[in-house]
C-alpha positions in Angstrom: -17.0 -14.6 -10.6 -14.4 -17.4 -10.7 -12.9 -19.0 -7.3 -9.0 -17.7 -7.2 -6.5 -18.5 -4.9 -5.3 -14.6 -4.4 -9.0 -13.8 -3.8 -8.6 -15.7 -0.9 -5.3 -14.8 0.7 -4.6 -12.9 3.2 -1.0 -10.5 2.2 1.4 -9.5 4.3 3.8 -6.6 3.9 7.2 -7.0 4.3 9.2 -3.6 3.9 12.7 -5.4 4.3 15.1 -2.2 5.2 13.2 -2.0 8.5 12.2 -5.7 9.0 14.7 -7.6 10.8 18.8 -7.2 10.6 20.7 -10.2 10.8 23.7 -8.9 10.5 24.1 -5.9 12.6 24.6 -3.6 10.3 21.5 -1.6 11.2 19.4 -2.3 8.1 16.7 -4.9 7.7 17.9 -7.7 5.1 17.1 -10.9 3.1 18.3 -13.5 6.1 16.4 -11.1 8.5 12.9 -12.4 6.8 14.1 -15.7 6.3 14.8 -15.8 10.3 11.3 -15.1 10.7 9.5 -17.0 8.5 7.8 -18.8 11.6 5.9 -15.2 12.8 4.7 -15.1 9.4 3.5 -18.5 8.8 1.8 -18.4 12.4 0.0 -15.3 11.7 -1.6 -17.2 9.1 -1.0 -15.2 5.8 -1.2 -16.7 2.1 1.4 -14.1 0.4 3.9 -11.9 1.2 4.2 -8.8 -0.6 8.0 -8.0 -0.5 9.2 -4.2 -0.9 12.0 -3.8 -3.5 15.3 -5.7 -2.9 16.8 -5.0 -6.2 20.6 -3.0 -6.9 19.7 0.4 -6.2 21.4 3.9 -4.8 18.4 3.9 -2.9 17.1 7.6 -3.5 13.6 6.1 -2.6 14.7 3.4 -0.6 15.1 1.1 -3.7 12.4 2.4 -6.2 14.6 3.6 -7.8 16.4 0.7 -9.3 19.8 0.3 -11.3 19.8 -3.3 -11.7 16.4 -5.6 -12.0 18.4 -8.7 -12.0 20.5 -7.8 -9.1 20.5 -7.8 -5.3 20.8 -4.4 -3.3 24.3 -5.5 -1.0 22.6 -4.4 2.0 20.4 -6.7 1.7 22.0 -9.6 0.7 22.8 -11.7 -2.4 21.0 -13.3 -5.0 21.7 -16.6 -3.1 20.1 -15.3 -0.1 17.1 -14.0 -2.5 17.0 -18.2 -3.7 17.0 -19.5 -0.5 14.0 -16.9 0.7 11.7 -18.0 -2.4 12.8 -21.8 -1.2 11.6 -20.9 2.1 8.5 -19.5 0.8 7.7 -23.1 -0.8 8.3 -25.0 2.4 6.0 -23.1 4.2 3.4 -22.9 2.2 3.6 -19.1 1.4 3.2 -17.3 -2.0 5.8 -14.4 -2.6 5.2 -11.2 -5.0 7.6 -8.8 -5.7 7.5 -5.4 -6.5 7.9 -4.5 -9.9 9.1 -0.7 -10.7 9.1 -0.2 -14.2 7.6 3.4 -14.9 11.0 4.9 -14.1 14.4 3.2 -13.4 17.4 4.5 -11.7 19.2 7.5 -13.0 22.4 4.8 -12.3 20.9 2.3 -14.7 22.8 1.5 -17.5 20.2 2.2 -20.1 19.6 5.7 -18.5 23.4 5.7 -18.8 23.6 5.1 -22.5 20.6 7.2 -23.2 22.0 10.4 -22.2 25.5 9.5 -23.6 24.4 11.5 -26.7 21.3 11.8 -28.8 21.7 9.4 -31.7 22.6 6.6 -29.6 20.1 3.3 -29.4 19.3 3.9 -25.7 18.3 7.6 -26.4 14.7 6.2 -27.0 14.1 3.9 -23.9 13.4 7.3 -21.9 11.4 10.6 -22.5 13.6 13.4 -23.5 12.1 16.8 -24.6 13.4 20.3 -26.2 12.8 23.1 -23.6 10.6 25.9 -24.6 11.6 29.3 -24.1 14.5 28.8 -22.5 12.4 26.5 -19.7 11.3 22.9 -19.1 8.9 21.6 -21.7 5.9 22.1 -19.8 4.5 22.6 -16.7 4.2 19.1 -15.3 5.2 19.1 -11.4 7.2 16.3 -9.6 5.3 14.2 -7.2 8.3 14.5 -4.8 8.4 18.8 -5.7 9.2 21.4 -8.2 9.2 20.3 -12.0 8.7 17.1 -13.4 11.8 17.8 -16.3 15.3 17.9 -15.3 17.6 19.5 -18.1 20.6 17.6 -19.3 23.3 20.1 -20.4 25.3 17.6 -22.7 22.2 17.5 -24.9 20.5 20.5 -24.6 17.6 18.1 -23.4 15.3 17.5 -20.7 14.3 14.1 -19.4 11.1 13.4 -17.3 10.8 12.3 -13.8 7.3 12.2 -12.3 9.5 11.1 -9.0 12.9 12.2 -8.2 15.3 13.2 -10.9 17.2 10.2 -9.6 14.1 8.6 -11.3 13.8 9.2 -14.9 10.4 7.5 -16.4 11.1 5.1 -19.1 9.5 5.3 -22.4 6.8 2.9 -23.0 6.3 3.7 -26.7 9.6 1.7 -27.3 8.8 -1.8 -28.0 12.5 -2.2 -27.4 11.3 -0.9 -23.7 8.6 -3.2 -23.3 10.2 -6.3 -24.5 13.5 -6.0 -22.0 10.9 -5.2 -19.6 8.7 -8.4 -20.1 12.1 -10.7 -21.1 12.8 -9.6 -16.6 9.6 -10.9 -15.3 9.9 -13.9 -17.1 13.1 -14.2 -15.8 11.7 -13.6 -12.2 9.0 -15.6 -12.7 11.2 -18.7 -13.7 12.6 -18.2 -10.4 9.8 -19.1 -8.4 8.0 -16.0 -7.4 4.3 -16.1 -7.6 3.5 -12.5 -8.8 4.0 -9.0 -8.7 2.8 -5.7 -7.2 3.7 -3.2 -10.0 4.3 0.5 -9.0 2.5 3.2 -10.6 2.1 1.3 -13.1 -1.6 3.6 -14.7 1.6 5.5 -15.6 3.5 3.9 -18.0 1.4 5.3 -21.1 1.4 9.1 -21.2 -0.4 11.6 -22.8 1.7 12.2 -26.0 1.1 15.6 -26.5 2.9 16.9 -23.3 0.6 19.9 -23.2 0.6 22.2 -20.3 -1.9 21.6 -17.3 -4.2 24.2 -17.8 -4.4 27.0 -15.3 -1.5 26.7 -13.5 -1.0 29.2 -10.1 1.1 31.3 -9.5 3.6 30.1 -12.6 4.0 26.8 -10.1 5.0 23.4 -11.7 1.5 21.2 -11.8 0.8 17.4 -10.1 -2.0 16.3 -12.4 -2.9 12.6 -12.1 -5.2 12.9 -14.8 -2.7 14.1 -17.4 -0.1 11.6 -15.8 -2.2 8.5 -15.5 -4.1 5.8 -18.1 -2.7 7.0 -21.1 -4.2 6.3 -24.4 -2.1 3.1 -24.6 -2.2 1.9 -20.8 -4.3 -1.0 -21.6 -3.1 -1.9 -24.9 0.8 -2.3 -22.9 -1.3 -4.2 -19.7 -2.8 -6.9 -22.2 0.2 -7.2 -23.8 1.8 -7.9 -20.7 -0.7 -10.5 -19.7 -0.8 -12.2 -23.3 3.6 -12.5 -23.0 3.9 -13.3 -19.5 0.7 -13.8 -17.3 -1.3 -16.1 -19.3 -1.9 -19.8 -18.2 -0.5 -19.1 -15.1 -1.8 -18.9 -11.6 0.2 -15.7 -10.4 -0.8 -12.8 -8.9 -0.9 -9.0 -10.2 -2.0 -5.9 -8.1 -1.5 -2.3 -10.1 -1.2 1.1 -8.2 -3.5 3.1 -9.5 -3.5 6.3 -7.8 -6.5 8.6 -9.1 -8.3 5.2 -10.8 -12.3 5.5 -11.1 -14.5 2.8 -10.7 -15.2 2.6 -14.7 -11.2 2.7 -15.2 -10.8 -0.1 -12.4 -12.9 -2.6 -14.5 -10.6 -1.6 -17.4 -8.2 -2.8 -15.3 -9.4 -5.8 -13.3 -12.5 -6.8 -15.2 -11.9 -10.7 -15.3 -13.1 -10.8 -19.1 -10.1 -7.7 -19.8 -7.1 -10.2 -19.0 -4.9 -7.3 -17.5 -4.7 -7.1 -13.9 -6.4 -9.5 -11.0 -6.5 -6.0 -9.0 -5.4 -2.4 -8.5 -4.7 -0.3 -5.2 -7.1 2.6 -5.3 -6.7 5.7 -3.4 -9.8 7.5 -2.9 -9.8 6.6 0.5 -6.9 7.8 1.6 -7.9 11.0 0.5 -10.3 11.3 3.1 -8.4 13.1 5.9 -6.5 15.7 3.6 -7.9 19.1 1.7 -8.0 18.9 -2.2 -5.8 16.3 -2.4 -2.9 18.1 -1.0 -1.6 15.0 1.8 0.2 17.7 3.7 -2.9 19.9 4.6 -4.9 18.1 7.5 -9.0 17.8 7.4 -10.9 15.5 10.6 -11.6 12.4 9.5 -15.1 12.0 8.3 -16.9 8.7 8.5 -20.3 8.5 6.6 -18.0 9.7 3.7 -15.0 7.1 4.3 -18.3 4.4 4.4 -19.6 6.2 1.1 -16.2 5.9 -0.3 -15.6 2.4 0.7 -19.2 1.2 -0.3 -18.9 3.1 -3.8 -15.7 0.7 -4.7 -17.2 -3.0 -2.5 -20.5 -2.3 -5.0 -18.7 -0.8 -8.2 -16.5 -4.0 -8.4 -18.7 -6.5 -6.9 -19.3 -8.0 -10.4 -16.7 -7.4 -12.7 -13.4 -6.8 -10.9 -11.7 -7.2 -7.1 -11.0 -5.2 -4.3 -7.3 -4.6 -2.2 -8.3 -3.7 1.2 -5.5 -1.6 3.5 -5.4 1.2 5.5 -1.7 1.0 5.7 1.3 0.4 3.7 4.8 1.7 3.2 3.8 5.2 1.3 0.9 5.3 4.2 0.9 6.8 8.3 0.0 4.3 10.6 -3.9 3.2 10.5 -4.1 3.1 14.6 -2.5 6.5 14.8 -4.8 8.0 11.2 -7.8 6.3 11.8 -8.3 5.2 15.2 -7.0 6.5 18.8 -3.5 5.4 19.4 -3.6 6.8 23.1 -6.5 5.9 25.1 -7.9 3.1 22.9 -5.1 1.7 20.8 -6.0 -2.1 21.1 -9.7 -1.5 20.5 -9.1 0.9 18.1 -7.1 -1.0 16.0 -8.6 -4.1 16.2 -12.3 -2.4 15.1 -10.3 -1.3 12.1 -9.3 -5.0 11.3 -12.6 -6.7 11.6 -14.3 -3.7 9.6 -11.5 -4.2 6.7 -11.2 -7.7 6.7 -14.6 -8.3 6.4 -15.2 -6.6 3.4 -15.1 -8.6 0.2 -11.7 -8.3 -1.6 -8.3 -9.3 -0.5 -6.6 -8.0 2.6 -2.8 -6.3 2.8 -1.6 -6.1 6.6 2.1 -4.0 6.6 4.6 -5.6 8.8 3.7 -3.9 12.3 -0.3 -3.0 11.4 -0.6 -6.2 13.4 0.5 -5.4 16.4 -0.6 -2.1 16.6 2.7 -0.1 16.1 1.8 4.1 15.8 2.9 6.8 14.1 6.5 8.5 15.5 6.7 12.4 15.9 11.0 12.8 15.7 11.3 16.6 17.2 14.0 17.2 14.6 13.5 16.9 10.8 17.4 15.5 10.8 15.9 12.2 12.0 13.7 11.9 9.0 14.9 9.7 5.9 11.9 9.8 3.6 13.0 12.2 0.0 9.1 13.1 0.0 9.2 14.4 3.4 12.4 16.3 3.2 11.7 17.8 -0.3 8.5 18.9 1.4 10.2 20.5 4.6 12.6 22.3 2.1 10.7 23.5 0.5 8.2 24.9 2.7 10.7 26.2 5.8 13.6 27.0 3.8 12.3 28.4 0.6 8.8 29.7 2.3 9.3 30.5 5.5 6.5 28.5 7.1 6.5 27.6 10.5 8.6 24.5 11.7 6.3 23.1 14.0 3.2 23.5 11.7 5.0 21.3 9.2 6.5 19.1 11.6 3.0 18.8 12.5 1.9 17.3 9.2 4.7 15.2 9.3 4.3 13.4 12.4 0.5 12.9 10.7 1.8 12.1 7.3 5.0 11.4 7.0 5.8 8.3 4.9 8.3 7.3 7.4 5.8 6.4 10.1 5.4 3.3 8.6 9.1 2.4 8.3 10.4 2.8 11.9 11.4 -0.6 12.6 9.3 -3.7 13.4 9.0 -3.6 16.9 10.1 -7.4 18.1 10.7 -7.2 21.7 11.7 -5.1 24.6 15.5 -4.7 24.1 17.4 -2.3 22.3 16.5 -0.9 18.9 13.4 -3.2 19.8 15.5 -6.4 18.8 15.5 -5.1 15.2 19.3 -4.3 15.3 22.2 -4.8 17.7 23.9 -2.0 15.4 22.8 1.8 14.5 19.3 1.6 12.8 19.4 3.4 9.4 15.8 5.2 11.4 15.4 5.4 14.6 13.0 3.4 16.3 9.5 4.4 18.2 10.2 5.0 21.5 7.1 3.3 22.7 8.7 -0.4 21.5 8.9 -1.4 25.1 5.3 -1.7 25.3 4.3 -2.2 22.0 6.4 -5.3 20.7 5.8 -9.2 19.1 7.1 -10.2 22.0 4.6 -8.7 24.6 1.8 -9.7 22.1 2.6 -12.9 21.6 2.1 -13.3 25.7 -1.1 -11.4 25.9 -3.6 -13.6 24.5 -6.1 -10.7 24.2 -3.6 -8.1 22.4 -3.7 -6.8 18.5 -1.6 -9.7 16.7 -3.9 -12.6 18.3 -7.2 -10.9 17.4 -5.6 -10.1 13.8 -4.8 -14.5 13.7 -8.4 -15.4 14.7 -9.6 -12.7 11.6 -7.9 -14.4 9.3 -8.3 -17.9 10.5 -12.4 -16.8 10.4 -11.2 -16.0 6.6 -9.9 -19.3 5.8 -13.1 -21.4 7.2 -16.2 -19.5 6.1 -16.1 -18.8 2.4 -19.1 -15.7 2.8 -16.0 -13.4 3.8 -14.4 -13.9 0.6 -17.2 -14.1 -2.0 -20.2 -13.0 -0.2 -21.6 -9.7 -1.3 -21.7 -6.5 0.5 -24.5 -4.0 1.4 -24.3 -0.8 3.8 -26.7 -0.4 6.7 -27.0 3.1 8.6 -24.9 4.8 6.1 -25.7 8.2 8.0 -24.2 7.0 11.2 -21.5 9.2 12.6 -19.9 6.5 14.8 -20.7 3.3 13.3 -20.3 0.8 10.5 -21.7 -1.4 9.9 -23.2 -4.2 6.6 -24.1 -7.6 5.9 -22.4 -10.4 3.3 -24.4 -12.3 2.0 -23.8 -16.0 0.4 -26.9 -17.9 -0.6 -28.9 -18.6 2.3 -25.8 -17.0 4.6 -25.4 -14.1 6.2 -23.3 -12.0 8.2 -23.6 -8.9 9.9 -20.3 -6.3 10.9 -20.7 -3.8 13.3 -18.3 -1.7 14.3 -18.0 1.6 16.3 -15.0 3.8 14.8 -15.5 6.5 17.6 -14.0 7.0 21.0 -17.3 7.4 22.3 -20.3 4.7 23.5 -22.9 4.7 20.4 -26.2 2.9 19.9 -26.7 0.7 17.7 -30.2 -0.9 16.2 -30.7 -3.6 13.7 -33.5 -2.4 11.3 -36.6 -4.6 11.9 -36.8 -6.1 8.5 -33.1 -7.9 9.4 -33.9 -9.3 12.4 -33.0 -13.0 12.3 -34.5 -15.8 14.5 -30.8 -16.6 16.0 -27.4 -15.6 15.9 -23.9 -16.5 16.4 -20.9 -14.4 17.4 -18.1 -15.0 15.6 -15.5 -12.7 16.3 -15.7 -9.6 19.1 -13.1 -6.9 20.3 -14.7 -6.9 23.6 -15.3 -10.0 25.8 -19.0 -9.2 26.5 -20.2 -9.7 23.2 -22.6 -13.1 23.2 -24.9 -11.6 25.1 -26.3 -8.5 23.2 -29.4 -8.4 21.5 -28.8 -6.9 18.5 -32.5 -5.7 18.2 -30.2 -2.5 19.8 -27.5 -1.9 21.7 -24.9 0.1 23.4 -22.0 0.0 21.9 -18.4 0.4 23.5 -15.8 2.8 22.0 -14.1 0.9 19.2 -16.3 -2.3 20.2 -16.6 -4.4 16.6 -18.7 -7.5 16.3 -19.4 -10.5 13.5 -22.5 -12.5 13.8 -23.4 -15.3 11.5 -27.1 -14.5 11.0 -30.1 -17.8 10.9 -33.0 -17.2 9.2 -34.7 -20.2 9.4 
């Protein structure tokens, strides 16, 4: 397997709207990011993943783009963007931008022309179909709820939108669409960015039969990734993109691919395939929901989680590359979801970080994760801003009469707004995020959980993240070593080894609020050991032949056998 800079990097995702507000309008902006570059650099990361800052009516927080070559005024200007790209060069940090090309905003010039008439040159830029029997063309459901089709009275046809009706899907079968997108990507790369995170990129090739999902229940619209993803031309489209744009360039490409399998991931990321560098798969993100419905909750199951993570570690070991993440702008806060954010917030946040960052792959940190920021529990639906959350609440409470308390409990656990509350910089008003009124409320715990307090505490979650990232830069085995799980069926402990040549690391993490006994298999006993990192101070005296782990205790040892 080739060595690459993006394999050896740690990525920090910045969600601009919630990062830092430089001008007091309550919305984070590009100048706010620039002002916090010292903080990002001190964390030790190599890459910034910048969520969308393009021109947008902001129905889906910037993932509905109306102009790919303009900046949303709330975030600043193109001059601000150029300054940030230059700042990345000065700080030796690379920057990848969100690429949202499965769909645009319905306010994009292309769609405005597309819907104007049946025979205009832009009509085929989007997916238009005649209805059937006075209804939608098929029973496909939008990921944001209800039908994935919107009727246009002027032309008596429906257009496809797998997300909001304000986000019409582009028709990638049209060669002119692909050429326009390729030109736009080249334009951004020429500005100096270092790659793209590609939003739902596996959706761009549709099954051209547009047939109904089978066996719909109660004539409901059905969300089915098997029909949305990996259409017949997906790999052709990505190989064409690679050949026209990526080949010969030292850039990073990450594809968001919901519902992907190991075999499909190898096709996307295999080095000989010349498509993408890595993907985001979400199998582990479904560990706490029932029947792939994120709002239907079930308890976290560690053995099942270990099995999923191990499957992906082994599946892409020789061909492909893993992205490593527990949190992003679409997911709840990891310490609230997988840890204990009340009694063991520091311990569980650092344990989860150790478990993840010591695996093979490129780690992604979502802003505030390095502080142990938690989910938020707003008491009123009026305080939420996420379109997916608001649509679900309306459908379940207003239309179906479900109890508010039950639905709010699900929202408190899974709403995307959990990750979108403002970054907590200090204990001043609005957590130091803005001197104005924030676009979404700040989490009430900001006086205890913030950057300023974390920087003063040598044992804080932030300081631990810095040490983890530093270790990754010092030890090639963390990047390139082979992963092997031990204690598969243990209900509390996640333990594995990393091996590179004659080197071996042992990673032990108790993912539990209870004490748990660890015993190293006899055939793995080393002659000696060296503790590289621990989230409790007593790790140096441990005898790894067998010892009792404290709640959420995590240790990484280098083992010596001769």
